[in-house]
mmCIF file of the C-alpha atoms, coordinates in Angstrom:
data_MODEL
# 
_entry.id   MODEL 
# 
loop_
_atom_site.group_PDB 
_atom_site.id 
_atom_site.type_symbol 
_atom_site.label_atom_id 
_atom_site.label_alt_id 
_atom_site.label_comp_id 
_atom_site.label_asym_id 
_atom_site.label_entity_id 
_atom_site.label_seq_id 
_atom_site.pdbx_PDB_ins_code 
_atom_site.Cartn_x 
_atom_site.Cartn_y 
_atom_site.Cartn_z 
_atom_site.occupancy 
_atom_site.B_iso_or_equiv 
_atom_site.pdbx_formal_charge 
_atom_site.auth_seq_id 
_atom_site.auth_comp_id 
_atom_site.auth_asym_id 
_atom_site.auth_atom_id 
_atom_site.pdbx_PDB_model_num 
ATOM 1   C CA . MET A 1 1   ? -14.592 10.918 9.623  1.00 0.00 ? 1   MET A CA 1 
ATOM 2   C CA . SER A 1 2   ? -11.499 8.748  9.224  1.00 0.00 ? 2   SER A CA 1 
ATOM 3   C CA . ILE A 1 3   ? -10.910 5.480  11.063 1.00 0.00 ? 3   ILE A CA 1 
ATOM 4   C CA . SER A 1 4   ? -8.081  7.124  13.001 1.00 0.00 ? 4   SER A CA 1 
ATOM 5   C CA . ASP A 1 5   ? -10.306 9.987  14.144 1.00 0.00 ? 5   ASP A CA 1 
ATOM 6   C CA . ARG A 1 6   ? -13.078 7.592  15.111 1.00 0.00 ? 6   ARG A CA 1 
ATOM 7   C CA . TYR A 1 7   ? -10.616 5.463  17.082 1.00 0.00 ? 7   TYR A CA 1 
ATOM 8   C CA . ARG A 1 8   ? -9.371  8.508  18.989 1.00 0.00 ? 8   ARG A CA 1 
ATOM 9   C CA . GLN A 1 9   ? -12.915 9.693  19.631 1.00 0.00 ? 9   GLN A CA 1 
ATOM 10  C CA . LEU A 1 10  ? -13.924 6.234  20.862 1.00 0.00 ? 10  LEU A CA 1 
ATOM 11  C CA . ALA A 1 11  ? -10.921 6.047  23.192 1.00 0.00 ? 11  ALA A CA 1 
ATOM 12  C CA . GLU A 1 12  ? -11.835 9.464  24.595 1.00 0.00 ? 12  GLU A CA 1 
ATOM 13  C CA . GLU A 1 13  ? -15.491 8.504  25.086 1.00 0.00 ? 13  GLU A CA 1 
ATOM 14  C CA . ILE A 1 14  ? -14.560 5.344  26.964 1.00 0.00 ? 14  ILE A CA 1 
ATOM 15  C CA . GLN A 1 15  ? -12.124 7.313  29.114 1.00 0.00 ? 15  GLN A CA 1 
ATOM 16  C CA . ASP A 1 16  ? -14.876 9.836  29.915 1.00 0.00 ? 16  ASP A CA 1 
ATOM 17  C CA . PHE A 1 17  ? -17.184 6.925  30.753 1.00 0.00 ? 17  PHE A CA 1 
ATOM 18  C CA . LEU A 1 18  ? -14.533 5.558  33.118 1.00 0.00 ? 18  LEU A CA 1 
ATOM 19  C CA . LEU A 1 19  ? -14.223 8.914  34.907 1.00 0.00 ? 19  LEU A CA 1 
ATOM 20  C CA . GLN A 1 20  ? -17.994 9.102  35.255 1.00 0.00 ? 20  GLN A CA 1 
ATOM 21  C CA . MET A 1 21  ? -18.107 5.557  36.647 1.00 0.00 ? 21  MET A CA 1 
ATOM 22  C CA . GLN A 1 22  ? -15.341 6.264  39.132 1.00 0.00 ? 22  GLN A CA 1 
ATOM 23  C CA . ALA A 1 23  ? -17.256 9.308  40.372 1.00 0.00 ? 23  ALA A CA 1 
ATOM 24  C CA . GLU A 1 24  ? -20.482 7.312  40.744 1.00 0.00 ? 24  GLU A CA 1 
ATOM 25  C CA . ILE A 1 25  ? -19.313 4.024  42.236 1.00 0.00 ? 25  ILE A CA 1 
ATOM 26  C CA . GLY A 1 26  ? -15.659 4.513  43.173 1.00 0.00 ? 26  GLY A CA 1 
ATOM 27  C CA . GLY A 1 27  ? -12.576 2.863  41.769 1.00 0.00 ? 27  GLY A CA 1 
ATOM 28  C CA . GLU A 1 28  ? -12.386 -0.327 43.782 1.00 0.00 ? 28  GLU A CA 1 
ATOM 29  C CA . LYS A 1 29  ? -14.950 -2.466 41.965 1.00 0.00 ? 29  LYS A CA 1 
ATOM 30  C CA . LYS A 1 30  ? -13.907 -5.111 39.479 1.00 0.00 ? 30  LYS A CA 1 
ATOM 31  C CA . GLN A 1 31  ? -16.073 -3.520 36.787 1.00 0.00 ? 31  GLN A CA 1 
ATOM 32  C CA . VAL A 1 32  ? -14.142 -0.268 37.063 1.00 0.00 ? 32  VAL A CA 1 
ATOM 33  C CA . ARG A 1 33  ? -10.835 -2.122 36.779 1.00 0.00 ? 33  ARG A CA 1 
ATOM 34  C CA . LEU A 1 34  ? -12.084 -3.864 33.639 1.00 0.00 ? 34  LEU A CA 1 
ATOM 35  C CA . VAL A 1 35  ? -13.053 -0.551 32.050 1.00 0.00 ? 35  VAL A CA 1 
ATOM 36  C CA . GLU A 1 36  ? -9.635  0.806  33.082 1.00 0.00 ? 36  GLU A CA 1 
ATOM 37  C CA . LYS A 1 37  ? -8.022  -2.092 31.210 1.00 0.00 ? 37  LYS A CA 1 
ATOM 38  C CA . ALA A 1 38  ? -10.067 -1.224 28.126 1.00 0.00 ? 38  ALA A CA 1 
ATOM 39  C CA . VAL A 1 39  ? -8.987  2.425  28.352 1.00 0.00 ? 39  VAL A CA 1 
ATOM 40  C CA . HIS A 1 40  ? -5.316  1.536  28.803 1.00 0.00 ? 40  HIS A CA 1 
ATOM 41  C CA . GLY A 1 41  ? -5.447  -0.880 25.884 1.00 0.00 ? 41  GLY A CA 1 
ATOM 42  C CA . LEU A 1 42  ? -6.967  1.732  23.589 1.00 0.00 ? 42  LEU A CA 1 
ATOM 43  C CA . ASP A 1 43  ? -4.508  4.379  24.784 1.00 0.00 ? 43  ASP A CA 1 
ATOM 44  C CA . GLU A 1 44  ? -1.569  2.293  23.535 1.00 0.00 ? 44  GLU A CA 1 
ATOM 45  C CA . LEU A 1 45  ? -2.380  3.216  19.935 1.00 0.00 ? 45  LEU A CA 1 
ATOM 46  C CA . ARG A 1 46  ? -4.260  6.457  20.507 1.00 0.00 ? 46  ARG A CA 1 
ATOM 47  C CA . GLU A 1 47  ? -1.415  8.743  19.435 1.00 0.00 ? 47  GLU A CA 1 
ATOM 48  C CA . GLN A 1 48  ? 0.059   6.406  16.805 1.00 0.00 ? 48  GLN A CA 1 
ATOM 49  C CA . VAL A 1 49  ? -3.151  5.444  15.021 1.00 0.00 ? 49  VAL A CA 1 
ATOM 50  C CA . GLY A 1 50  ? -2.823  8.256  12.483 1.00 0.00 ? 50  GLY A CA 1 
ATOM 51  C CA . GLU A 1 51  ? 0.622   7.025  11.465 1.00 0.00 ? 51  GLU A CA 1 
ATOM 52  C CA . ILE A 1 52  ? -0.466  3.456  10.713 1.00 0.00 ? 52  ILE A CA 1 
ATOM 53  C CA . PRO A 1 53  ? -0.769  2.892  6.955  1.00 0.00 ? 53  PRO A CA 1 
ATOM 54  C CA . ARG A 1 54  ? -4.347  2.234  5.811  1.00 0.00 ? 54  ARG A CA 1 
ATOM 55  C CA . ILE A 1 55  ? -3.432  -1.248 4.606  1.00 0.00 ? 55  ILE A CA 1 
ATOM 56  C CA . ARG A 1 56  ? -2.301  -2.245 8.138  1.00 0.00 ? 56  ARG A CA 1 
ATOM 57  C CA . LEU A 1 57  ? -5.067  -0.550 10.133 1.00 0.00 ? 57  LEU A CA 1 
ATOM 58  C CA . GLU A 1 58  ? -7.238  -3.647 10.334 1.00 0.00 ? 58  GLU A CA 1 
ATOM 59  C CA . ALA A 1 59  ? -4.381  -5.892 11.468 1.00 0.00 ? 59  ALA A CA 1 
ATOM 60  C CA . GLU A 1 60  ? -3.148  -3.380 14.046 1.00 0.00 ? 60  GLU A CA 1 
ATOM 61  C CA . LEU A 1 61  ? -6.454  -2.163 15.488 1.00 0.00 ? 61  LEU A CA 1 
ATOM 62  C CA . THR A 1 62  ? -8.558  -5.324 15.500 1.00 0.00 ? 62  THR A CA 1 
ATOM 63  C CA . PRO A 1 63  ? -6.770  -7.099 18.390 1.00 0.00 ? 63  PRO A CA 1 
ATOM 64  C CA . VAL A 1 64  ? -6.779  -3.930 20.500 1.00 0.00 ? 64  VAL A CA 1 
ATOM 65  C CA . LEU A 1 65  ? -10.457 -3.263 19.831 1.00 0.00 ? 65  LEU A CA 1 
ATOM 66  C CA . LEU A 1 66  ? -11.445 -6.881 20.502 1.00 0.00 ? 66  LEU A CA 1 
ATOM 67  C CA . LYS A 1 67  ? -9.594  -6.896 23.810 1.00 0.00 ? 67  LYS A CA 1 
ATOM 68  C CA . ALA A 1 68  ? -11.240 -3.626 24.874 1.00 0.00 ? 68  ALA A CA 1 
ATOM 69  C CA . HIS A 1 69  ? -14.623 -5.002 23.805 1.00 0.00 ? 69  HIS A CA 1 
ATOM 70  C CA . GLY A 1 70  ? -14.028 -8.146 25.883 1.00 0.00 ? 70  GLY A CA 1 
ATOM 71  C CA . ASN A 1 71  ? -13.128 -6.129 28.972 1.00 0.00 ? 71  ASN A CA 1 
ATOM 72  C CA . LEU A 1 72  ? -16.192 -3.937 28.570 1.00 0.00 ? 72  LEU A CA 1 
ATOM 73  C CA . ASP A 1 73  ? -18.388 -6.979 28.041 1.00 0.00 ? 73  ASP A CA 1 
ATOM 74  C CA . ARG A 1 74  ? -17.181 -8.570 31.277 1.00 0.00 ? 74  ARG A CA 1 
ATOM 75  C CA . ALA A 1 75  ? -17.775 -5.271 33.102 1.00 0.00 ? 75  ALA A CA 1 
ATOM 76  C CA . ARG A 1 76  ? -21.293 -5.063 31.651 1.00 0.00 ? 76  ARG A CA 1 
ATOM 77  C CA . LEU A 1 77  ? -22.126 -8.564 32.843 1.00 0.00 ? 77  LEU A CA 1 
ATOM 78  C CA . LEU A 1 78  ? -20.917 -7.697 36.345 1.00 0.00 ? 78  LEU A CA 1 
ATOM 79  C CA . PHE A 1 79  ? -23.042 -4.534 36.342 1.00 0.00 ? 79  PHE A CA 1 
ATOM 80  C CA . GLU A 1 80  ? -26.075 -6.585 35.327 1.00 0.00 ? 80  GLU A CA 1 
ATOM 81  C CA . GLU A 1 81  ? -25.405 -9.121 38.100 1.00 0.00 ? 81  GLU A CA 1 
ATOM 82  C CA . GLU A 1 82  ? -25.309 -6.343 40.686 1.00 0.00 ? 82  GLU A CA 1 
ATOM 83  C CA . GLY A 1 83  ? -28.427 -4.646 39.374 1.00 0.00 ? 83  GLY A CA 1 
ATOM 84  C CA . GLY A 1 84  ? -26.660 -1.671 37.800 1.00 0.00 ? 84  GLY A CA 1 
ATOM 85  C CA . ALA A 1 85  ? -28.906 -1.461 34.751 1.00 0.00 ? 85  ALA A CA 1 
ATOM 86  C CA . ASP A 1 86  ? -27.918 2.120  33.867 1.00 0.00 ? 86  ASP A CA 1 
ATOM 87  C CA . LEU A 1 87  ? -24.196 1.391  33.923 1.00 0.00 ? 87  LEU A CA 1 
ATOM 88  C CA . ALA A 1 88  ? -24.750 -1.884 32.084 1.00 0.00 ? 88  ALA A CA 1 
ATOM 89  C CA . ALA A 1 89  ? -26.656 -0.023 29.350 1.00 0.00 ? 89  ALA A CA 1 
ATOM 90  C CA . ALA A 1 90  ? -23.953 2.646  29.089 1.00 0.00 ? 90  ALA A CA 1 
ATOM 91  C CA . THR A 1 91  ? -21.302 -0.068 28.854 1.00 0.00 ? 91  THR A CA 1 
ATOM 92  C CA . TRP A 1 92  ? -23.335 -1.775 26.127 1.00 0.00 ? 92  TRP A CA 1 
ATOM 93  C CA . ASP A 1 93  ? -23.362 1.496  24.184 1.00 0.00 ? 93  ASP A CA 1 
ATOM 94  C CA . MET A 1 94  ? -19.551 1.644  24.343 1.00 0.00 ? 94  MET A CA 1 
ATOM 95  C CA . GLU A 1 95  ? -19.357 -1.967 23.163 1.00 0.00 ? 95  GLU A CA 1 
ATOM 96  C CA . GLN A 1 96  ? -21.596 -1.167 20.209 1.00 0.00 ? 96  GLN A CA 1 
ATOM 97  C CA . LYS A 1 97  ? -19.360 1.730  19.178 1.00 0.00 ? 97  LYS A CA 1 
ATOM 98  C CA . ILE A 1 98  ? -16.355 -0.597 19.202 1.00 0.00 ? 98  ILE A CA 1 
ATOM 99  C CA . TYR A 1 99  ? -18.311 -3.150 17.184 1.00 0.00 ? 99  TYR A CA 1 
ATOM 100 C CA . ARG A 1 100 ? -19.286 -0.542 14.563 1.00 0.00 ? 100 ARG A CA 1 
ATOM 101 C CA . LEU A 1 101 ? -15.663 0.557  14.222 1.00 0.00 ? 101 LEU A CA 1 
ATOM 102 C CA . LEU A 1 102 ? -14.565 -3.078 13.843 1.00 0.00 ? 102 LEU A CA 1 
ATOM 103 C CA . ASN A 1 103 ? -17.143 -3.557 11.094 1.00 0.00 ? 103 ASN A CA 1 
ATOM 104 C CA . ASP A 1 104 ? -15.841 -0.514 9.236  1.00 0.00 ? 104 ASP A CA 1 
ATOM 105 C CA . LEU A 1 105 ? -12.283 -1.809 9.314  1.00 0.00 ? 105 LEU A CA 1 
# 
């Protein structure tokens, strides 16, 4: 699977995770807003990622992925503080997917 396809798939998975979170805990918590920021950041390049030349993929995607990872990490820490182990673990899984994509860049 290409980097572009993996990026799109990752963005979709995090968006699905956000929808699941909103259904479980509502949309008013800070953690949900942080995951929303991650989704919006990834969405900026979601459609364009296939048009980015391979040589520029790392330079273009790395800052976006790092920012999304940071937002998810802050959300995970807040989940852990509030005792939301399941949501913290699910957030950690999303972070790991971002990390693996960063490593492959």
